[in-house]
NUPAPA-587336 format. One line per 3 residues: number of its first residue (from 1); for each residue z, y, x of N, C-alpha, C, O, CB. Coordinates in nm, 2 decimals. Glycine has a CB too. Layout:
N
NUM = Z/Y/X/Z/Y/X/Z/Y/X/Z/Y/X/Z/Y/X | ...
END
This chain:
145
1 = -3.51/14.77/-5.93/-3.39/14.75/-6.00/-3.28/14.80/-5.91/-3.27/14.77/-5.79/-3.37/14.60/-6.04 | -3.19/14.88/-5.98/-3.08/14.93/-5.91/-2.94/14.90/-5.97/-2.93/14.90/-6.10/-3.10/15.08/-5.90 | -2.84/14.86/-5.89/-2.71/14.82/-5.94/-2.60/14.90/-5.88/-2.61/14.92/-5.75/-2.69/14.68/-5.92
4 = -2.51/14.94/-5.95/-2.39/15.00/-5.90/-2.29/14.90/-5.95/-2.27/14.88/-6.07/-2.36/15.15/-5.95 | -2.22/14.83/-5.86/-2.13/14.72/-5.89/-1.99/14.77/-5.85/-1.97/14.82/-5.74/-2.16/14.58/-5.82 | -1.90/14.76/-5.95/-1.76/14.80/-5.93/-1.66/14.69/-5.96/-1.66/14.63/-6.07/-1.73/14.93/-6.02
7 = -1.58/14.65/-5.86/-1.48/14.56/-5.87/-1.37/14.62/-5.96/-1.32/14.73/-5.92/-1.42/14.51/-5.73 | -1.33/14.56/-6.06/-1.23/14.61/-6.15/-1.11/14.52/-6.19/-1.12/14.40/-6.17/-1.29/14.66/-6.28 | -1.01/14.58/-6.22/-0.89/14.50/-6.28/-0.90/14.50/-6.44/-0.84/14.42/-6.50/-0.75/14.57/-6.24
10 = -0.98/14.60/-6.49/-1.00/14.61/-6.63/-1.13/14.69/-6.65/-1.15/14.79/-6.58/-0.88/14.66/-6.70 | -1.21/14.65/-6.75/-1.33/14.73/-6.79/-1.34/14.72/-6.94/-1.31/14.62/-7.00/-1.45/14.67/-6.72 | -1.40/14.83/-7.00/-1.41/14.84/-7.14/-1.52/14.93/-7.17/-1.54/15.03/-7.11/-1.29/14.88/-7.20
13 = -1.61/14.89/-7.28/-1.72/14.97/-7.32/-1.69/15.00/-7.47/-1.67/14.90/-7.55/-1.86/14.90/-7.29 | -1.69/15.13/-7.52/-1.68/15.15/-7.66/-1.80/15.24/-7.70/-1.86/15.31/-7.62/-1.56/15.23/-7.69 | -1.84/15.22/-7.82/-1.94/15.30/-7.88/-1.89/15.34/-8.02/-1.86/15.26/-8.11/-2.07/15.22/-7.88
16 = -1.89/15.48/-8.04/-1.84/15.54/-8.16/-1.70/15.49/-8.20/-1.66/15.47/-8.31/-1.94/15.50/-8.29 | -1.61/15.47/-8.09/-1.48/15.43/-8.11/-1.45/15.29/-8.13/-1.34/15.25/-8.14/-1.43/15.50/-8.23 | -1.56/15.21/-8.12/-1.54/15.06/-8.14/-1.57/14.99/-8.01/-1.67/15.02/-7.94/-1.63/15.01/-8.26
19 = -1.48/14.90/-7.98/-1.50/14.82/-7.85/-1.62/14.72/-7.86/-1.62/14.64/-7.95/-1.37/14.74/-7.82 | -1.71/14.73/-7.77/-1.82/14.64/-7.77/-1.82/14.54/-7.65/-1.89/14.44/-7.66/-1.95/14.72/-7.77 | -1.73/14.57/-7.55/-1.71/14.48/-7.44/-1.58/14.51/-7.37/-1.54/14.63/-7.36/-1.83/14.50/-7.34
22 = -1.51/14.41/-7.33/-1.38/14.43/-7.27/-1.36/14.31/-7.17/-1.37/14.19/-7.21/-1.27/14.46/-7.38 | -1.31/14.34/-7.05/-1.29/14.24/-6.95/-1.15/14.27/-6.87/-1.11/14.38/-6.87/-1.41/14.22/-6.86 | -1.10/14.17/-6.82/-0.99/14.18/-6.72/-1.05/14.19/-6.58/-1.14/14.26/-6.56/-0.89/14.07/-6.73
25 = -0.99/14.11/-6.48/-1.04/14.11/-6.35/-1.19/14.06/-6.34/-1.23/13.96/-6.40/-0.95/14.03/-6.26 | -1.27/14.15/-6.28/-1.41/14.11/-6.26/-1.48/14.23/-6.20/-1.44/14.30/-6.11/-1.46/14.07/-6.39 | -1.61/14.24/-6.26/-1.70/14.35/-6.21/-1.77/14.42/-6.34/-1.80/14.36/-6.44/-1.81/14.28/-6.11
28 = -1.79/14.55/-6.32/-1.86/14.62/-6.41/-1.99/14.66/-6.33/-1.99/14.72/-6.22/-1.79/14.75/-6.45 | -2.10/14.62/-6.39/-2.23/14.64/-6.33/-2.31/14.75/-6.41/-2.34/14.73/-6.53/-2.31/14.51/-6.33 | -2.34/14.86/-6.34/-2.42/14.96/-6.40/-2.57/14.93/-6.35/-2.60/14.93/-6.23/-2.37/15.11/-6.36
31 = -2.65/14.90/-6.45/-2.79/14.84/-6.42/-2.91/14.94/-6.45/-2.92/14.98/-6.57/-2.80/14.71/-6.50 | -2.98/14.98/-6.36/-3.10/15.06/-6.38/-3.22/14.98/-6.36/-3.23/14.90/-6.26/-3.10/15.18/-6.29 | -3.31/14.99/-6.46/-3.44/14.91/-6.45/-3.55/15.01/-6.42/-3.57/15.11/-6.48/-3.47/14.85/-6.59
34 = -3.64/14.96/-6.32/-3.76/15.05/-6.29/-3.88/14.99/-6.37/-3.87/14.88/-6.42/-3.79/15.05/-6.13 | -3.99/15.06/-6.37/-4.10/15.02/-6.44/-4.17/14.89/-6.39/-4.24/14.82/-6.47/-4.20/15.12/-6.44 | -4.15/14.86/-6.27/-4.22/14.73/-6.21/-4.12/14.62/-6.19/-4.15/14.52/-6.13/-4.28/14.77/-6.07
37 = -4.00/14.63/-6.25/-3.90/14.52/-6.23/-3.93/14.41/-6.33/-3.99/14.42/-6.43/-3.75/14.58/-6.25 | -3.88/14.30/-6.29/-3.90/14.17/-6.37/-3.81/14.06/-6.33/-3.70/14.09/-6.27/-4.03/14.12/-6.35 | -3.85/13.94/-6.36/-3.76/13.82/-6.33/-3.73/13.80/-6.18/-3.63/13.75/-6.15/-3.82/13.69/-6.39
40 = -3.82/13.84/-6.09/-3.79/13.82/-5.95/-3.68/13.90/-5.91/-3.59/13.84/-5.84/-3.90/13.86/-5.87 | -3.66/14.03/-5.95/-3.55/14.11/-5.92/-3.42/14.06/-5.98/-3.31/14.05/-5.92/-3.58/14.26/-5.96 | -3.44/14.02/-6.11/-3.32/13.97/-6.18/-3.26/13.84/-6.12/-3.14/13.83/-6.10/-3.36/13.94/-6.33
43 = -3.35/13.75/-6.07/-3.30/13.62/-6.01/-3.23/13.65/-5.89/-3.12/13.60/-5.86/-3.42/13.52/-5.99 | -3.29/13.74/-5.80/-3.23/13.77/-5.67/-3.09/13.84/-5.70/-2.99/13.80/-5.64/-3.33/13.87/-5.59 | -3.09/13.95/-5.78/-2.97/14.02/-5.79/-2.86/13.95/-5.86/-2.74/13.96/-5.82/-2.99/14.14/-5.86
46 = -2.89/13.87/-5.96/-2.78/13.80/-6.03/-2.72/13.69/-5.93/-2.60/13.67/-5.93/-2.84/13.73/-6.16 | -2.81/13.62/-5.86/-2.76/13.52/-5.77/-2.67/13.58/-5.66/-2.56/13.53/-5.63/-2.88/13.44/-5.70 | -2.72/13.70/-5.61/-2.64/13.78/-5.50/-2.51/13.82/-5.56/-2.40/13.80/-5.50/-2.72/13.90/-5.45
49 = -2.51/13.88/-5.68/-2.38/13.93/-5.74/-2.28/13.81/-5.77/-2.16/13.83/-5.74/-2.41/14.01/-5.87 | -2.33/13.70/-5.82/-2.24/13.59/-5.86/-2.17/13.54/-5.73/-2.06/13.49/-5.73/-2.33/13.48/-5.94 | -2.24/13.54/-5.62/-2.18/13.48/-5.50/-2.13/13.58/-5.40/-2.08/13.54/-5.29/-2.29/13.40/-5.43
52 = -2.14/13.71/-5.43/-2.10/13.81/-5.34/-1.94/13.81/-5.32/-1.87/13.82/-5.41/-2.15/13.96/-5.39 | -1.90/13.80/-5.20/-1.76/13.78/-5.16/-1.69/13.92/-5.16/-1.69/13.98/-5.05/-1.75/13.71/-5.03 | -1.64/13.96/-5.27/-1.58/14.10/-5.28/-1.44/14.09/-5.33/-1.38/14.20/-5.36/-1.67/14.18/-5.38
55 = -1.38/13.98/-5.35/-1.25/13.96/-5.40/-1.15/13.90/-5.29/-1.20/13.83/-5.21/-1.24/13.87/-5.53 | -1.03/13.95/-5.30/-0.93/13.90/-5.20/-0.90/13.76/-5.20/-0.88/13.70/-5.31/-0.81/13.98/-5.21 | -0.88/13.69/-5.09/-0.83/13.56/-5.08/-0.68/13.56/-5.07/-0.62/13.67/-5.09/-0.89/13.49/-4.97
58 = -0.62/13.45/-5.05/-0.47/13.44/-5.05/-0.41/13.52/-4.93/-0.29/13.54/-4.92/-0.42/13.30/-5.05 | -0.50/13.55/-4.83/-0.45/13.63/-4.71/-0.48/13.78/-4.72/-0.45/13.86/-4.63/-0.52/13.57/-4.58 | -0.54/13.81/-4.84/-0.57/13.96/-4.86/-0.70/14.00/-4.80/-0.74/14.12/-4.80/-0.46/14.04/-4.79
61 = -0.78/13.90/-4.75/-0.92/13.93/-4.69/-1.02/13.92/-4.81/-1.01/13.84/-4.90/-0.95/13.83/-4.57 | -1.12/14.01/-4.80/-1.23/14.01/-4.90/-1.32/13.89/-4.87/-1.41/13.90/-4.79/-1.31/14.14/-4.90 | -1.29/13.78/-4.94/-1.36/13.66/-4.90/-1.39/13.56/-5.02/-1.44/13.45/-5.00/-1.27/13.58/-4.81
64 = -1.37/13.62/-5.14/-1.39/13.53/-5.26/-1.49/13.60/-5.35/-1.50/13.72/-5.35/-1.26/13.50/-5.34 | -1.57/13.52/-5.43/-1.67/13.57/-5.52/-1.61/13.57/-5.66/-1.50/13.53/-5.68/-1.80/13.48/-5.52 | -1.68/13.63/-5.75/-1.64/13.64/-5.89/-1.63/13.50/-5.95/-1.54/13.47/-6.03/-1.73/13.72/-5.97
67 = -1.72/13.41/-5.91/-1.71/13.27/-5.94/-1.58/13.20/-5.89/-1.52/13.13/-5.97/-1.83/13.20/-5.88 | -1.55/13.23/-5.77/-1.42/13.18/-5.71/-1.30/13.22/-5.79/-1.21/13.13/-5.80/-1.41/13.23/-5.56 | -1.29/13.34/-5.84/-1.17/13.39/-5.90/-1.18/13.37/-6.05/-1.08/13.39/-6.12/-1.15/13.53/-5.87
70 = -1.28/13.32/-6.11/-1.30/13.30/-6.25/-1.30/13.43/-6.32/-1.25/13.45/-6.44/-1.19/13.21/-6.30 | -1.36/13.54/-6.26/-1.37/13.67/-6.32/-1.48/13.69/-6.42/-1.56/13.60/-6.44/-1.38/13.76/-6.22 | -1.49/13.80/-6.49/-1.58/13.83/-6.59/-1.67/13.95/-6.54/-1.64/14.01/-6.44/-1.51/13.86/-6.72
73 = -1.77/13.97/-6.62/-1.86/14.09/-6.59/-1.89/14.16/-6.72/-1.89/14.10/-6.82/-1.99/14.04/-6.52 | -1.92/14.29/-6.70/-1.98/14.37/-6.81/-2.11/14.44/-6.74/-2.10/14.50/-6.64/-1.88/14.48/-6.87 | -2.22/14.42/-6.82/-2.34/14.48/-6.78/-2.37/14.61/-6.86/-2.37/14.60/-6.99/-2.46/14.38/-6.78
76 = -2.39/14.72/-6.80/-2.41/14.84/-6.88/-2.54/14.90/-6.83/-2.56/14.93/-6.72/-2.29/14.94/-6.85 | -2.64/14.91/-6.93/-2.77/14.97/-6.89/-2.75/15.12/-6.85/-2.68/15.19/-6.92/-2.86/14.96/-7.01 | -2.81/15.15/-6.74/-2.79/15.29/-6.69/-2.92/15.34/-6.63/-2.94/15.33/-6.51/-2.68/15.30/-6.59
79 = -3.00/15.40/-6.71/-3.13/15.45/-6.67/-3.11/15.57/-6.58/-3.20/15.60/-6.50/-3.21/15.49/-6.79 | -3.00/15.64/-6.58/-2.97/15.75/-6.49/-2.96/15.71/-6.35/-2.96/15.80/-6.26/-2.85/15.83/-6.54 | -2.95/15.59/-6.31/-2.96/15.55/-6.17/-3.10/15.57/-6.11/-3.12/15.56/-5.99/-2.92/15.39/-6.16
82 = -3.20/15.61/-6.20/-3.33/15.65/-6.15/-3.35/15.80/-6.15/-3.47/15.85/-6.15/-3.43/15.59/-6.23 | -3.24/15.87/-6.16/-3.25/16.02/-6.16/-3.32/16.07/-6.03/-3.29/16.02/-5.92/-3.11/16.08/-6.17 | -3.41/16.17/-6.05/-3.47/16.23/-5.94/-3.42/16.38/-5.95/-3.44/16.45/-6.05/-3.63/16.23/-5.95
85 = -3.35/16.42/-5.84/-3.30/16.56/-5.84/-3.36/16.65/-5.74/-3.31/16.75/-5.70/-3.14/16.55/-5.82 | -3.48/16.61/-5.69/-3.54/16.69/-5.59/-3.59/16.83/-5.63/-3.59/16.92/-5.55/-3.65/16.61/-5.53 | -3.64/16.84/-5.76/-3.69/16.97/-5.80/-3.60/17.02/-5.91/-3.55/16.95/-6.00/-3.84/16.95/-5.86
88 = -3.57/17.15/-5.90/-3.50/17.22/-5.99/-3.35/17.17/-6.00/-3.29/17.11/-5.91/-3.56/17.21/-6.13 | -3.29/17.20/-6.13/-3.15/17.17/-6.14/-3.13/17.07/-6.25/-3.02/17.04/-6.29/-3.07/17.30/-6.17 | -3.24/17.03/-6.31/-3.22/16.93/-6.42/-3.28/16.80/-6.37/-3.40/16.79/-6.34/-3.29/16.98/-6.55
91 = -3.21/16.69/-6.37/-3.26/16.56/-6.32/-3.38/16.51/-6.40/-3.39/16.54/-6.52/-3.15/16.45/-6.31 | -3.47/16.45/-6.34/-3.59/16.38/-6.41/-3.56/16.23/-6.41/-3.52/16.17/-6.31/-3.73/16.41/-6.33 | -3.59/16.17/-6.52/-3.57/16.03/-6.53/-3.69/15.95/-6.55/-3.70/15.84/-6.61/-3.47/16.00/-6.65
94 = -3.80/16.01/-6.51/-3.93/15.94/-6.53/-3.95/15.82/-6.44/-4.05/15.75/-6.47/-4.05/16.04/-6.51 | -3.87/15.80/-6.35/-3.88/15.68/-6.26/-3.82/15.56/-6.33/-3.84/15.45/-6.28/-3.81/15.71/-6.13 | -3.75/15.58/-6.44/-3.69/15.46/-6.50/-3.79/15.39/-6.60/-3.89/15.46/-6.64/-3.55/15.50/-6.58
97 = -3.77/15.27/-6.62/-3.86/15.19/-6.71/-3.83/15.25/-6.85/-3.72/15.29/-6.89/-3.83/15.04/-6.70 | -3.94/15.24/-6.93/-3.92/15.27/-7.08/-3.83/15.17/-7.14/-3.81/15.06/-7.09/-4.07/15.27/-7.15 | -3.77/15.21/-7.26/-3.68/15.12/-7.34/-3.74/15.00/-7.37/-3.67/14.90/-7.37/-3.63/15.19/-7.46
100 = -3.87/14.99/-7.40/-3.94/14.87/-7.44/-3.94/14.77/-7.32/-3.92/14.64/-7.34/-4.09/14.91/-7.48 | -3.95/14.82/-7.21/-3.95/14.73/-7.09/-3.80/14.70/-7.04/-3.77/14.58/-7.01/-4.02/14.80/-6.97 | -3.72/14.80/-7.04/-3.58/14.78/-6.99/-3.49/14.69/-7.08/-3.42/14.61/-7.03/-3.52/14.92/-6.97
103 = -3.49/14.72/-7.21/-3.40/14.65/-7.29/-3.40/14.50/-7.28/-3.29/14.44/-7.27/-3.42/14.68/-7.43 | -3.52/14.43/-7.29/-3.52/14.29/-7.27/-3.48/14.24/-7.13/-3.43/14.13/-7.11/-3.66/14.23/-7.30 | -3.51/14.33/-7.03/-3.47/14.29/-6.89/-3.32/14.30/-6.87/-3.26/14.22/-6.80/-3.54/14.39/-6.78
106 = -3.25/14.39/-6.94/-3.10/14.40/-6.94/-3.04/14.27/-7.00/-2.95/14.21/-6.95/-3.04/14.53/-7.02 | -3.11/14.23/-7.11/-3.06/14.11/-7.18/-3.08/13.98/-7.09/-2.99/13.90/-7.08/-3.14/14.09/-7.32 | -3.19/13.98/-7.02/-3.22/13.87/-6.93/-3.13/13.87/-6.82/-3.09/13.76/-6.77/-3.37/13.88/-6.89
109 = -3.10/13.98/-6.76/-3.01/14.00/-6.65/-2.87/13.94/-6.69/-2.82/13.86/-6.61/-2.99/14.14/-6.61 | -2.81/13.98/-6.80/-2.69/13.93/-6.85/-2.69/13.78/-6.87/-2.60/13.71/-6.83/-2.65/14.01/-6.97 | -2.80/13.73/-6.92/-2.81/13.58/-6.95/-2.81/13.50/-6.82/-2.75/13.40/-6.81/-2.95/13.55/-7.03
112 = -2.88/13.56/-6.72/-2.88/13.49/-6.59/-2.75/13.49/-6.52/-2.71/13.38/-6.46/-2.98/13.57/-6.49 | -2.67/13.59/-6.53/-2.53/13.58/-6.49/-2.45/13.48/-6.56/-2.38/13.40/-6.49/-2.46/13.71/-6.51 | -2.46/13.47/-6.68/-2.40/13.37/-6.77/-2.44/13.23/-6.72/-2.36/13.14/-6.71/-2.44/13.39/-6.92
115 = -2.57/13.21/-6.70/-2.62/13.08/-6.65/-2.56/13.04/-6.51/-2.54/12.92/-6.48/-2.77/13.08/-6.65 | -2.54/13.14/-6.43/-2.47/13.11/-6.30/-2.33/13.09/-6.31/-2.27/13.06/-6.21/-2.50/13.23/-6.21 | -2.27/13.10/-6.43/-2.13/13.07/-6.45/-2.03/13.19/-6.46/-1.91/13.17/-6.47/-2.08/12.99/-6.33
118 = -2.09/13.31/-6.47/-2.01/13.43/-6.48/-2.00/13.48/-6.63/-2.10/13.53/-6.68/-2.07/13.54/-6.40 | -1.89/13.46/-6.69/-1.88/13.51/-6.83/-1.92/13.66/-6.84/-1.85/13.74/-6.77/-1.73/13.48/-6.88 | -2.02/13.69/-6.92/-2.08/13.82/-6.91/-2.09/13.88/-7.05/-2.13/13.82/-7.15/-2.20/13.82/-6.85
121 = -2.04/14.01/-7.06/-2.06/14.09/-7.18/-2.14/14.21/-7.15/-2.18/14.24/-7.04/-1.92/14.13/-7.23 | -2.18/14.28/-7.25/-2.28/14.39/-7.24/-2.24/14.51/-7.31/-2.17/14.50/-7.41/-2.42/14.35/-7.28 | -2.28/14.63/-7.26/-2.27/14.75/-7.34/-2.38/14.75/-7.44/-2.44/14.64/-7.46/-2.28/14.87/-7.25
124 = -2.40/14.85/-7.51/-2.50/14.86/-7.61/-2.62/14.94/-7.56/-2.61/15.06/-7.54/-2.44/14.92/-7.74 | -2.73/14.88/-7.55/-2.85/14.95/-7.49/-2.89/15.07/-7.58/-2.90/15.06/-7.70/-2.97/14.85/-7.48 | -2.91/15.18/-7.51/-2.95/15.30/-7.58/-2.85/15.38/-7.65/-2.88/15.49/-7.71/-3.06/15.27/-7.66
127 = -2.73/15.33/-7.66/-2.62/15.40/-7.73/-2.55/15.49/-7.64/-2.56/15.47/-7.52/-2.52/15.30/-7.79 | -2.48/15.59/-7.69/-2.39/15.67/-7.62/-2.26/15.59/-7.60/-2.19/15.57/-7.70/-2.36/15.81/-7.69 | -2.23/15.55/-7.48/-2.12/15.46/-7.45/-2.01/15.54/-7.37/-2.04/15.62/-7.29/-2.16/15.34/-7.38
130 = -1.88/15.50/-7.40/-1.78/15.53/-7.31/-1.74/15.41/-7.24/-1.71/15.31/-7.29/-1.66/15.59/-7.39 | -1.75/15.42/-7.10/-1.72/15.31/-7.02/-1.60/15.34/-6.93/-1.59/15.43/-6.85/-1.84/15.28/-6.93 | -1.50/15.25/-6.96/-1.37/15.27/-6.90/-1.36/15.17/-6.77/-1.38/15.05/-6.79/-1.25/15.24/-7.00
133 = -1.35/15.22/-6.66/-1.34/15.14/-6.54/-1.22/15.16/-6.46/-1.19/15.27/-6.41/-1.47/15.17/-6.46 | -1.14/15.05/-6.44/-1.02/15.06/-6.36/-1.06/14.99/-6.23/-1.04/14.87/-6.21/-0.89/14.99/-6.42 | -1.12/15.07/-6.14/-1.18/15.03/-6.02/-1.07/14.97/-5.93/-0.96/15.04/-5.91/-1.25/15.14/-5.95
136 = -1.09/14.85/-5.87/-0.99/14.78/-5.79/-1.03/14.81/-5.65/-1.13/14.75/-5.60/-0.98/14.64/-5.82 | -0.95/14.88/-5.57/-0.97/14.90/-5.43/-0.97/15.05/-5.39/-0.87/15.09/-5.32/-1.11/14.84/-5.39 | -1.06/15.13/-5.43/-1.17/15.11/-5.50/-1.28/15.03/-5.42/-1.30/15.06/-5.30/-1.22/15.24/-5.55
139 = -1.36/14.95/-5.49/-1.46/14.88/-5.42/-1.59/14.90/-5.51/-1.60/14.84/-5.62/-1.43/14.73/-5.40 | -1.69/14.97/-5.45/-1.81/15.00/-5.52/-1.93/14.97/-5.43/-1.93/15.02/-5.31/-1.81/15.15/-5.58 | -2.03/14.90/-5.49/-2.14/14.86/-5.40/-2.27/14.90/-5.47/-2.28/14.87/-5.59/-2.14/14.71/-5.36
142 = -2.36/14.96/-5.40/-2.49/14.99/-5.46/-2.59/14.89/-5.40/-2.58/14.85/-5.28/-2.54/15.14/-5.42 | -2.68/14.83/-5.50/-2.77/14.73/-5.45/-2.91/14.78/-5.51/-2.92/14.84/-5.62/-2.72/14.58/-5.50 | -3.01/14.74/-5.45/-3.14/14.77/-5.50/-3.24/14.66/-5.46/-3.24/14.61/-5.34/-3.19/14.91/-5.44
145 = -3.33/14.62/-5.55/-3.42/14.51/-5.52/-3.56/14.55/-5.58/-3.65/14.47/-5.57/-3.36/14.38/-5.58
END
């Protein structure tokens, strides 16, 4: 499982011109699912993300979690995080899980964040999405489990 986490002041996902998710201060999570991923990876990453100290405290130090600030999250399925660019000029995505495996895991990932106390919205699995990210910092973190 691969995650690109971006701290944002604003995030929005649209599909065919319609807003499907929108948040203020929080995080946008680009989530890639591998073929062998499951609940173990979800539990580890969601707990880590919910408690990761990536927001400023009153002294301007990066010392608060999304839970501490009452922030929100958007989870966007992103199979392209499994792109293999070693051969040729066209990326291969065969390392990503099939939609039948990935779709329910993306749902479970978002539900786990919710259960941990992070209000969480989702993009639309399998759709062509426009993701608007107003990165704060910028602060971007790559995680893999």
